[in-house]
C-alpha positions as CSV (number, residue, x, y, z in Angstrom):
1,M,59.7,169.5,143.7
2,L,59.8,169.5,147.5
3,A,63.1,171.5,147.4
4,L,61.4,174.0,145.0
5,I,58.3,174.3,147.2
6,K,60.5,175.0,150.2
7,L,62.4,177.7,148.3
8,V,59.1,179.4,147.3
9,R,57.8,179.1,150.9
10,D,61.0,180.6,152.4
11,A,61.0,183.4,149.8
12,T,57.4,184.3,150.7
13,R,58.2,184.2,154.4
14,W,61.2,186.6,153.8
15,L,59.0,189.0,151.9
16,L,56.3,189.1,154.5
17,R,58.9,189.6,157.3
18,N,61.1,192.2,155.6
19,R,59.1,194.3,153.3
20,P,56.3,196.7,154.2
21,A,52.7,195.8,153.5
22,T,51.6,197.0,150.1
23,E,48.6,196.7,147.9
24,D,50.6,196.5,144.7
25,L,52.4,193.1,145.1
26,V,53.6,193.2,141.5
27,V,55.6,196.4,142.1
28,E,57.0,195.0,145.3
29,I,58.1,191.7,143.7
30,K,59.5,193.1,140.4
31,P,63.1,194.1,141.6
32,F,63.5,190.7,143.4
33,A,62.3,188.8,140.3
34,I,65.0,190.6,138.2
35,G,67.6,189.8,140.9
36,V,66.7,186.2,141.0
37,K,67.0,185.8,137.3
38,A,70.3,187.6,137.4
39,M,71.7,185.2,140.0
40,V,70.4,182.1,138.1
41,A,72.1,183.4,135.0
42,M,75.5,183.9,136.7
43,L,75.6,180.5,138.5
44,P,77.8,178.6,139.0
45,A,80.1,181.6,138.3
46,G,80.8,183.5,141.5
47,L,80.9,180.4,143.6
48,P,84.2,179.3,145.3
49,K,85.8,176.2,143.8
50,N,84.5,173.8,146.4
51,L,80.9,174.9,145.9
52,E,81.4,175.0,142.1
53,K,82.5,171.3,142.4
54,K,79.4,170.6,144.5
55,F,77.2,172.2,141.9
56,A,78.8,170.1,139.2
57,A,78.4,166.9,141.2
58,N,74.7,167.6,141.9
59,K,74.1,168.3,138.2
60,D,75.9,165.1,137.1
61,A,73.9,163.1,139.6
62,L,70.7,164.5,138.2
63,V,71.7,163.8,134.7
64,K,72.6,160.2,135.6
65,A,69.2,159.9,137.3
66,G,67.6,160.7,133.9
67,L,67.0,164.4,133.9
68,P,67.8,166.4,130.7
69,K,70.9,168.4,131.1
70,E,69.1,171.8,130.9
71,L,66.6,170.7,133.6
72,A,69.4,169.3,135.7
73,D,71.3,172.6,135.5
74,S,68.2,174.5,136.7
75,V,67.5,172.1,139.6
76,A,71.2,172.2,140.7
77,K,70.9,176.0,140.9
78,Y,67.9,175.8,143.3
79,S,70.1,174.8,146.3
80,F,72.1,178.1,145.9
81,L,69.1,180.4,145.7
82,A,68.0,180.3,149.4
83,P,69.8,183.6,150.3
84,V,69.0,185.5,147.1
85,F,66.3,187.8,148.4
86,S,68.4,189.0,151.3
87,L,71.4,189.4,149.0
88,I,69.4,191.5,146.6
89,D,68.2,193.7,149.6
90,V,71.8,194.0,151.0
91,S,73.3,194.8,147.7
92,Q,70.9,197.7,147.3
93,S,71.5,199.0,150.8
94,V,75.3,199.1,150.3
95,S,75.1,200.4,146.7
96,E,77.0,197.4,145.3
97,S,76.1,195.2,142.3
98,L,74.3,192.0,143.0
99,E,77.2,190.1,141.4
100,T,79.7,191.7,143.9
101,M,77.4,190.9,146.8
102,I,76.9,187.3,145.8
103,S,80.7,186.8,145.3
104,T,81.5,188.4,148.6
105,Y,78.9,186.3,150.4
106,Y,80.5,183.1,149.1
107,L,84.1,184.3,149.5
108,V,83.5,185.0,153.2
109,G,81.8,181.7,153.6
110,D,84.6,179.8,151.9
111,A,87.3,181.6,153.9
112,L,85.7,180.8,157.2
113,R,84.4,177.3,156.0
114,L,80.8,178.3,156.8
115,D,79.6,175.7,154.3
116,W,81.2,173.0,156.5
117,L,79.4,174.5,159.6
118,G,76.1,174.5,157.7
119,E,76.5,170.9,156.8
120,L,77.4,170.0,160.4
121,I,74.3,171.8,161.7
122,S,72.1,170.0,159.1
123,G,73.6,166.7,160.1
124,V,72.8,166.9,163.8
125,A,69.9,164.6,164.6
126,P,67.4,166.3,166.9
127,T,66.0,164.2,169.8
128,N,62.8,166.3,170.2
129,S,60.8,169.1,168.7
130,W,62.7,171.8,170.6
131,E,66.0,170.6,169.3
132,S,64.5,170.5,165.8
133,R,63.5,174.1,166.1
134,L,66.9,175.0,167.5
135,R,68.6,173.4,164.5
136,A,66.4,175.3,162.1
137,S,67.1,178.5,164.0
138,A,70.9,177.8,163.9
139,I,70.8,177.3,160.1
140,D,69.0,180.6,159.6
141,D,71.3,182.3,162.0
142,L,74.4,181.1,160.1
143,A,73.1,182.3,156.8
144,W,72.2,185.7,158.4
145,R,75.7,186.0,160.0
146,Q,77.3,185.3,156.6
147,R,75.3,188.1,155.0
148,V,76.1,190.5,157.8
149,L,79.8,189.7,157.4
150,A,79.7,190.2,153.6
151,K,77.9,193.5,154.1
152,K,80.4,194.6,156.7
153,L,83.3,193.8,154.4
154,L,81.9,195.8,151.5
155,E,81.1,198.8,153.8
156,E,84.6,198.8,155.3
157,T,86.5,198.5,152.1
158,R,84.9,201.0,149.9
159,S,88.2,202.8,149.3
160,Q,89.7,199.6,147.8
161,K,89.4,198.6,144.2
162,G,89.0,195.0,143.0
163,L,87.0,192.5,145.0
164,S,89.9,190.1,145.8
165,K,91.9,193.1,147.2
166,R,88.9,194.2,149.3
167,V,88.5,190.7,150.7
168,D,92.2,190.4,151.5
169,A,92.3,193.9,153.1
170,W,89.3,193.1,155.3
171,F,90.7,189.8,156.5
172,Q,94.0,191.4,157.3
173,S,92.4,194.2,159.3
174,N,90.3,191.7,161.3
175,A,93.0,189.1,161.6
176,F,92.9,188.7,165.4
177,A,89.1,188.3,165.5
178,I,89.1,185.9,162.6
179,S,91.9,183.9,164.1
180,R,89.8,183.5,167.3
181,T,86.7,182.4,165.4
182,K,88.7,179.9,163.3
183,S,90.2,178.5,166.6
184,V,86.7,177.9,168.0
185,F,85.6,176.2,164.7
186,A,88.8,174.0,164.8
187,R,87.8,172.8,168.3
188,L,84.3,172.0,167.0
189,R,85.7,170.0,164.1
190,A,87.8,168.0,166.6
191,E,84.7,166.8,168.4
192,K,83.6,163.3,167.6
193,T,80.0,163.9,168.3
194,P,79.2,167.7,168.1
195,D,75.8,168.7,169.4
196,L,73.7,171.8,169.2
197,A,75.1,173.3,172.4
198,M,78.6,173.3,170.8
199,I,77.2,174.7,167.6
200,T,75.5,177.5,169.6
201,V,78.8,178.5,171.1
202,A,80.4,178.5,167.6
203,L,77.7,180.7,166.3
204,R,78.1,183.1,169.2
205,E,81.7,183.5,168.3
206,L,80.8,184.2,164.7
207,K,78.4,186.9,166.1
208,R,81.4,188.6,167.7
209,L,83.1,188.7,164.4
210,A,80.0,190.2,162.7
């Protein structure tokens, strides 16, 4: 329930920050409601294998804890819905289907191991309220960078057909910058006790790529 409350709160905050004020809230929310339902229906399809395994593991744990399979399936999907509003928005801005946008988002994240970076950021224990805010900001920044990269990929590969070919073409055309980013991430992985300062440098490198 706490995870679901956070999801609703974050979605509300996103709408207030990114959509113009309107008196007709129902009209404003409708396209997002359709998109959320579409993403829920397609999950776990569209996820890279590592995240598909994570989804299955979460679902199995919930079933073992006593939840009915149908409810466990729904709860397991909640953890993947955090970026859905922005993905719906970006898919419309680049005239791509939501399915294509979602798949691209996760393919980029998987190729750059951004899920690992996200877990690393979440695992850093803040020592004060400022570091706690910095960690939260870093998590938001990482998700935003991943969306920017996915959008950039789709925009720069419009002439290509087939998502896998588009992804391969974009990674080849940006090989040098991607290699540099991966090198920074590799050095971060080698650290025994990574801190927020190191993570900030890694995110700055990701910003260069985006």
